[in-house]
C-alpha angles and dihedrals in degrees: 000000000000127000095256092057090050091053089050092052092051092056110099114248117246097016107145115245112241111219114207114224129195113250115257114261120186117232088241114035134190092277090049093051088048093054094045091049094047091047096051095040090051092047092048092047090050094049093048091050095051092044092051089054090045094051090049092051091044093050088050093052094046103033092109091056093042092054091058109115095230091060109086118221090223093058092048089053102038105022099040113022095033087061094032095065099054092043093057095035088059090046094053094039098099092049096051095041086061095042093049096050090049093045099052095033092055089051088053092050092045090054091048088241093129088049090054092050093048090045092053089063100267113138120224088241088059091045090060093060098088091045089055091048091051089046089050091054089050090046092052093050089045090054093050093045095045098042105038120358103046097046089056092047090048091061089058096041095046090045089056089049092049091050104041110011122033129322116268097171121100107249101171139026139167144198095032117184115175139149113246090190139328110323093356118106133186125210125188125176096199136001129188116199096200095058093027090225127144117201124211096004122183130181118195124194119199133192104204103314094334122098108231101174140007125193119190132180135181091218134011122189120204119216133192094261093068091254127130118217108209123205122198094005129181124195122190123183124195124214108176105297094344126089132194124200131208117189129184147146104234130031134165116208139164109226095176091234131106127201088245086069093066104015098080139122139178092281092058090054089059090058095061127092120224092262092049092050088050092052093042092052092046093049092049093048090051088056091050092242118157098199096095100096094100091052094045092050090050092050096047090044091058092053092043089054090063094059093041090072091061095044096048091044091052092049093046093050093047093044097050103034095092120081107248126204093222088052121214099340099075091047092052092047090053091044093052091047091052094046088049090051091049093051094046090047091053094048093045095049091048091055090048088056096045090058093045099252094117139029114257093238092051092046091056098041101037094084090051092048090050093052092047086061092050088048091054090051093050091046089069093059095045118116104261 
């Protein structure tokens, strides 16, 4: 009889087998909740601090306009500053996500708290979990602000600026060339929004590459029924080598285009929700219009801003997790430098896209792609 059989015989019969179970560990423990709470509170405090300074400087710059008797105090408070605060909070968000992570993580490292966490058996990858959860909360808030809340607030804020500060609305434009529909193109030499009059209008209709009709008018008045009233019009239709002309003084026509389709600027883009941007871009593309770059950049920037919260949080945590001899200062300097680089990259790529040197999606996402590469390089030096 071998040894194994003897041991089995020695075991008492009927004794219950005790199965060892691993102790329950919540997905987010006490340390995780501490990091999330510290991250978000530092971020909120930083945003409140910078917004307080921004509001003070803005009031100082506009105090002479606010003191005018025709400017109601209630509108200053609820129409302007109630929408001013979320707009600039969202604008400063990427910068202060980064600064907040560096600030409180450097303090954790300086107090050897991170060393204690890693010494207890926690991996650095596991340490990043609460950081990503907090970044996810900020990213969700950023998506809601960018896509829905801020555009609605911008309408009210910019309407206040138009009425009481300085005009932000486009009142005049010239040399307009836009597609009304497939193979139909509109040309306007000058347009004034106050009088709703277009000067030197021409509409060309093509069939393939052949021009089949051309309508010109010295003046065209737009009314609220989406109709254009032409004065001194001339219509020429081409049939092979023959041409027929129709000349008159007054003509009402529906051109299926509104001044809002071509009378836009960067402030109008800020008033559109994500779904409105999508529909506007799709409508302009159906017409064959090429003036959608500003809208495409804005839409892609809003989605890119969501992922920037995760990227900047990751870089900030990796960068400041080591205890430095120079303390917090060197980490903040590096953080500010990287944030400045991110903002400059975002601005430069947007300008490249506006002049046609870069695709709108690439202009919005290139800063994120670049910082992902920086994050991968920093990850190799992180304490594992």
